Structures are given as C-alpha cells and as structure tokens.
C-alpha positions as CSV (number, residue, x, y, z in Angstrom):
1,M,133.0,144.0,58.7
2,A,130.0,141.3,57.8
3,H,127.3,143.7,58.8
4,F,129.1,146.1,57.1
5,A,129.1,144.3,53.5
6,K,125.5,143.1,54.0
7,G,124.6,146.5,54.8
8,L,126.3,147.9,52.0
9,A,124.7,145.1,49.6
10,I,121.3,146.3,50.7
11,A,121.7,149.6,50.3
12,V,123.0,148.5,46.4
13,F,119.6,146.3,46.0
14,L,117.3,149.4,47.0
15,M,119.0,151.8,44.7
16,F,119.2,149.3,42.0
17,E,115.1,148.8,43.1
18,C,114.8,152.4,43.2
19,A,116.5,152.8,39.3
20,I,114.1,150.2,38.0
21,L,111.3,151.8,39.0
22,S,112.3,155.1,37.8
23,A,113.5,154.2,34.5
24,Q,111.0,156.1,32.6
25,N,112.0,157.8,29.4
26,P,110.5,161.3,29.5
27,K,111.4,162.6,26.3
28,Q,109.7,159.4,24.6
29,E,106.4,160.0,26.6
30,A,106.7,163.4,25.6
31,K,106.7,162.2,21.8
32,N,104.0,159.6,22.6
33,Q,102.0,162.2,23.7
34,Q,102.3,164.6,20.9
35,M,102.3,162.0,18.3
36,V,98.5,161.0,19.7
37,L,97.4,164.4,20.6
38,D,97.9,165.3,16.5
39,W,96.5,161.7,15.5
40,Y,93.2,163.0,17.8
41,R,93.1,166.8,16.1
42,E,93.8,165.4,12.5
43,V,91.7,162.1,12.1
44,V,89.2,162.3,15.1
45,T,88.2,166.1,15.4
46,F,89.0,167.0,12.1
47,G,87.7,163.7,10.4
48,H,90.8,163.2,8.0
49,A,90.5,159.3,8.3
50,D,92.8,159.2,5.2
51,L,95.9,160.2,7.8
52,A,94.8,157.0,10.0
53,S,97.4,154.9,8.4
54,K,100.3,157.6,9.0
55,Y,99.3,157.2,13.0
56,M,98.2,153.5,13.1
57,A,99.3,150.6,13.2
58,D,98.4,147.7,10.6
59,T,97.5,145.8,13.7
60,F,95.6,148.3,15.7
61,I,92.8,147.1,18.1
62,E,89.7,149.5,18.8
63,H,87.3,149.2,21.7
64,D,85.4,151.5,21.0
65,P,81.7,149.7,21.4
66,E,80.3,151.8,18.6
67,I,82.9,150.4,16.4
68,T,85.4,147.5,17.7
69,G,87.6,145.3,15.3
70,G,90.6,146.8,14.0
71,L,92.0,149.5,11.1
72,K,89.7,148.6,8.6
73,Q,86.6,149.2,11.0
74,F,87.8,152.9,12.5
75,V,88.8,154.0,9.3
76,A,85.2,153.1,7.8
77,A,83.6,154.6,10.8
78,Y,85.3,157.8,11.1
79,G,85.5,157.8,7.2
80,K,81.6,158.7,6.6
81,A,81.9,162.0,7.6
82,H,83.0,164.9,5.4
83,P,86.9,166.2,6.6
84,R,86.7,169.7,7.9
85,P,90.3,172.0,7.1
86,I,92.6,170.9,10.0
87,Q,92.7,173.3,12.8
88,R,96.3,173.9,14.4
89,K,94.7,173.6,17.8
90,L,92.3,171.0,19.4
91,P,89.0,172.8,20.2
92,I,89.2,171.8,23.5
93,T,92.7,170.7,25.2
94,P,92.5,167.6,27.4
95,L,94.0,167.1,30.8
96,A,96.8,164.8,29.9
97,L,99.3,162.3,31.2
98,T,101.6,160.1,29.6
99,K,103.6,156.8,31.1
100,G,105.3,154.8,29.0
101,D,103.3,153.7,26.6
102,Y,99.9,154.6,27.4
103,V,98.6,158.5,26.5
104,V,95.4,159.1,28.6
105,M,93.0,162.1,27.5
106,A,90.6,163.5,29.8
107,W,87.7,165.9,28.3
108,E,85.8,168.0,30.0
109,H,82.1,168.9,28.1
110,S,79.7,172.0,28.6
111,D,76.1,170.3,28.5
112,N,72.8,170.8,30.1
113,D,71.1,168.9,32.9
114,A,68.3,167.1,30.4
115,R,65.8,167.7,33.2
116,T,66.4,171.2,34.1
117,G,68.3,172.8,31.3
118,T,70.8,173.2,33.9
119,P,74.5,174.2,32.6
120,Y,77.4,171.8,34.4
121,T,80.3,169.7,33.1
122,Y,81.2,166.3,32.8
123,F,84.2,164.2,31.4
124,T,84.8,161.8,28.8
125,Y,88.4,159.7,28.4
126,D,90.5,158.0,25.6
127,V,93.1,156.1,26.6
128,V,96.2,155.3,23.6
129,R,99.1,152.4,24.2
130,V,101.8,153.6,21.5
131,K,104.3,151.5,20.2
132,D,107.7,151.7,17.8
133,G,105.8,154.9,17.1
134,K,102.3,153.7,15.9
135,I,99.1,153.9,17.8
136,Q,98.4,150.1,18.8
137,E,95.3,150.4,21.0
138,H,92.4,152.4,22.0
139,W,90.1,152.4,24.6
140,N,87.2,155.3,25.1
141,S,84.3,156.0,27.6
142,V,81.7,156.0,24.9
143,R,78.5,153.8,25.8
144,R,76.9,151.9,23.1
145,N,73.7,153.7,21.4
146,G,73.6,152.6,18.3
147,P,73.8,150.3,15.5
148,A,77.7,149.2,14.9
149,G,78.8,147.2,11.8
150,P,79.3,143.5,12.5
151,A,80.9,142.4,15.1
152,V,85.0,141.5,14.1
153,P,86.8,139.4,16.5
154,L,89.7,141.2,18.2
155,Q,93.5,140.1,18.2
156,P,94.7,137.9,21.5
157,Q,96.9,140.0,23.7
158,S,100.6,138.9,23.4
159,G,100.4,137.6,26.8
160,E,100.0,138.2,30.5
161,Y,101.6,141.3,32.5
162,A,101.9,142.7,36.1
163,I,103.5,145.5,37.7
164,A,104.6,144.0,41.5
165,G,102.3,146.1,44.2
166,V,100.0,147.4,41.6
167,P,96.6,145.7,41.6
168,M,95.5,145.3,37.8
169,K,94.4,142.4,36.1
170,P,96.6,140.8,33.8
171,G,96.2,141.1,30.2
172,Y,97.1,144.5,28.9
173,D,100.4,145.2,28.1
174,V,101.9,147.5,31.1
175,S,105.9,145.9,30.4
176,S,106.7,150.0,29.3
177,I,105.2,151.5,32.6
178,K,108.0,151.7,35.4
179,Y,106.5,153.9,38.6
180,T,108.4,155.8,41.0
181,P,108.5,155.3,44.6
182,Q,106.0,158.3,44.9
183,E,103.9,157.4,42.7
184,M,103.7,153.7,44.0
185,K,102.6,155.5,47.3
186,N,99.5,157.6,45.1
187,I,98.3,154.8,43.8
188,D,98.4,152.9,47.8
189,V,96.6,155.7,48.6
190,A,94.0,155.4,45.8
191,I,93.4,152.4,45.9
192,G,93.2,152.7,49.7
193,Y,90.6,155.4,49.7
194,Y,88.1,153.0,47.3
195,R,88.7,149.6,49.1
196,D,87.8,150.7,52.7
197,V,86.0,153.7,52.4
198,V,84.0,153.0,49.0
199,Q,83.8,149.6,48.9
200,S,84.3,148.1,52.3
201,H,81.9,151.1,53.9
202,H,84.6,152.0,56.5
203,H,83.5,156.0,56.2
204,E,85.3,157.0,59.8
205,L,88.6,156.3,57.5
206,A,87.8,159.2,55.0
207,D,90.1,161.5,56.4
208,K,92.6,159.4,56.3
209,Y,92.7,159.3,52.3
210,L,90.5,162.2,51.3
211,A,91.8,165.8,51.8
212,K,89.4,168.2,53.7
213,D,89.0,170.7,50.3
214,E,88.7,167.9,47.7
215,I,87.8,169.0,44.4
216,Q,84.4,166.6,43.0
217,H,84.3,166.9,39.4
218,N,81.2,164.1,39.3
219,P,78.5,166.6,38.2
220,V,75.8,164.8,40.5
221,D,78.2,163.8,43.6
222,P,77.8,166.7,46.7
223,T,80.7,169.2,46.5
224,T,82.5,168.4,49.7
225,P,83.9,165.4,51.5
226,E,81.2,165.5,54.3
227,G,78.8,165.3,51.6
228,L,79.8,162.4,49.9
229,I,80.8,160.6,53.2
230,A,76.3,161.2,54.1
231,W,75.7,160.2,50.8
232,F,77.8,157.1,51.4
233,N,76.5,155.9,54.8
234,S,73.1,156.6,53.6
235,R,73.3,153.6,51.5
236,N,75.4,151.4,53.2
237,P,75.5,152.3,57.3
238,T,77.1,149.3,58.4
239,P,80.8,148.7,57.5
240,D,82.0,144.8,56.0
241,P,85.1,143.4,57.7
242,L,87.8,145.5,55.1
243,H,88.7,144.1,52.0
244,K,91.8,142.5,51.0
245,E,91.9,144.4,47.9
246,I,89.6,146.7,45.7
247,M,87.1,144.5,43.8
248,P,87.0,144.8,41.2
249,L,90.9,145.3,40.2
250,P,91.0,147.7,37.1
251,D,91.6,146.2,34.2
252,L,94.3,149.0,33.5
253,L,96.1,151.3,36.1
254,V,98.1,154.2,35.1
255,A,99.8,156.4,37.1
256,K,101.9,159.5,36.1
257,D,102.8,162.2,39.1
258,G,99.6,163.1,41.5
259,M,97.2,161.0,39.1
260,V,96.1,158.2,39.2
261,L,94.1,156.4,36.5
262,M,91.6,153.3,36.7
263,M,90.1,151.6,33.7
264,Y,87.5,149.2,34.0
265,D,86.0,146.6,31.1
266,R,82.2,147.1,31.6
267,Q,79.8,144.1,30.1
268,E,76.3,145.4,29.2
269,K,73.2,144.1,27.5
270,D,73.3,145.7,24.0
271,P,70.7,148.3,24.1
272,Q,70.0,147.3,19.9
273,D,69.6,143.5,20.8
274,A,69.3,142.7,24.7
275,S,70.5,139.1,23.5
276,K,74.0,140.4,23.1
277,I,76.3,141.7,25.3
278,V,78.9,144.5,24.7
279,T,82.2,145.5,26.7
280,T,82.2,149.5,27.5
281,S,84.9,151.1,30.0
282,R,84.5,153.0,32.6
283,F,87.2,155.6,34.4
284,E,87.8,156.4,38.1
285,M,90.6,159.4,38.3
286,V,92.0,160.7,41.3
287,R,95.0,163.6,41.9
288,I,96.8,162.9,45.4
289,E,98.3,165.9,47.1
290,N,99.9,165.3,50.6
291,G,99.2,161.6,50.4
292,K,95.4,162.5,50.1
293,V,92.7,162.0,47.3
294,K,92.4,165.9,46.5
295,E,90.8,165.5,43.6
296,H,88.4,162.9,41.6
297,W,86.7,162.6,38.1
298,D,84.7,159.8,36.7
299,T,82.1,159.2,33.8
300,A,78.9,160.7,35.4
301,D,77.4,163.0,33.4
302,R,73.5,164.4,33.8
303,K,71.8,163.2,30.4
304,S,69.3,161.5,31.7
305,T,65.6,162.7,32.0
306,T,65.8,160.7,35.3
307,I,67.3,162.3,38.6
308,A,70.5,160.6,39.5
309,P,69.9,158.9,43.2
310,V,72.8,160.8,45.0
311,L,71.4,164.3,43.7
312,D,67.4,163.3,44.3
313,W,69.2,162.1,48.3
314,C,71.3,165.4,48.5
315,L,68.4,167.8,47.5
316,K,65.7,165.9,50.0
317,A,68.1,165.8,52.4
318,G,68.2,170.1,52.4
319,R,72.2,170.0,52.1
320,T,73.9,172.9,51.1
321,D,76.7,171.0,49.0
322,C,74.4,169.8,46.4
323,P,75.5,170.5,42.9
324,K,73.0,172.6,41.3
325,P,69.5,170.8,40.1
C-alpha cells in the first residue's frame, strides 16, 4: 500500500509539473503576435510614428544600436521619414513565433552579392516583449553603421529570471514562458549541437544532432551537413574535452514547437568612435524535427566586398555544395 501511495504521489507530481510546463495561453500569444505585426506594419514599415503610443508602453526600452533609449527616441528616429499610406499587408511576411510575452520575427530579404552581383537571400530579426497589452522592449539584428543620438541610460531590468533546465543568462524577463516537455527536448538538441559539435569540435557527433537533409539558410555556408562538418574540421581538427555547457550562454532563448531561437548581446566597437562600445544582437535559430536540427538560420549576409572565409574555403576545396559565388 505504501508503494502504491508513493507511486501515486510521484504520478501526481509529474502531472502537476507537466501542467506547469504546458500552461501557456495560446489565445493571448496569438493576440500578442497580431498586435506586434500591426505595430510593425503601421509604425515601422509605413512610418506612422504618431501611432507609436497606441502600441508601445511609456516605459518602452529600445535596443536598436542606431537608436537606443526609450519611446521618445524611437518616435524621434522613425518620425524623420514621411509616413506612407498604410497598406493592409506587410511587403514581406515574416517567419513569426510567439512564446509567452515574446514575439520573434525573422525576415527573408533578397540581395545581390557585393562582390559578384549574384542574387542570394539572407535574414534579419526582430524580437519584441509584450506585457499588459503594450510593447515593452524591442531588439533587432541591426549593426551600428551611422551616428546615433546622445546615449540615453536604459531602465534597469526588474529582476533576474531563469527557467529550470534552460541554459540562459538571467536578466531578461522570461517569467511568462512555460515550455512543454517536447519543447524542452528540442532545446536540449539545439544546445547540444552548438555545445558538442560547434564549440567542443566533436564533429563525429554531427549525426547525433544534424539531419542528413538539413536545410541551410546561411548564404555563405556549404549547403549540406557534410560540407558544413568538413568546414568545421578544416578549422578545428582536434576536439576539446566536451564542454559542460554552451558558452557564452544565450542572453535570451525562445522556443516554440520545433523552433529554437538564441539571442546574444554582442559588445563591439562603435564604428563612428572606436573609444566607445555599443551593444548589438546576434541570432541563431534552428528548427528541430524528429530529434535533429532540420533547418538553420543566422545573421550572415554577403554585403561585404571581402569574400567570407567559409565560402572562400568551400570554393578552393572544389566542393559541389558551395553557395553560388
């Protein structure tokens, strides 16, 4: 009888734990996502900065390195352009996912290689945090190019947050995020791939993590898993002892269904003033299918006239899976 009671208690605990992990409000997530898409369409894309307060909190925090600051700085930056008639649809439909208070948008762009003129596509990203029906915070993949206004101190984070079992730096408010057991498994696969294969250089473990028909959206990487691992081997032929955790830890990790996005705060010299440091955001995103990385996106592009080292290596190696130069 005691064994039965103990087993029942464990079962109830596991059911409670799974309920906590699964306790997400899909209707609220859908509402958050639509509101963010409307904000991006009306305010950002078509330039109606006068509508910013309709969507954005008075305490809004902007992480775009060309703007930084708060709502006032955002409106000043976007108010410089003349607004255009608002269209019903965005010119580009993003790959969007929403988890808790966070809405992620990945945008596919067409461009021509700066060196050869070859057409290719690349991705940019926006991450928005919504709370109490308003946009509280915004990050994107913009790199610092031109002069920005005077630096405005950002409001400090309201506290340190963490999700058990999710490797992420404490800091950004993830208290709204609850992951399902399957999403936790997908996070483990994504983290394991970067930790064991990319960072520890145990390329023999690639088959454990990478699907044989993985889809690569990085415009300079080899288009097959075999080519990617060959590139890894050319750079780091000797493996390290397996790292205990991914380093650095993502500053923000958002997973929804099979998608896992990792955002990193990146410190770099201000191109306008080398004595200053600015913070930009770097993104890695994967889609997990059947326990393996099926698809990969990041922030690489081909805007520089200097050929990317990986593409240069691929072409010199005479591989048939190189992106078109």
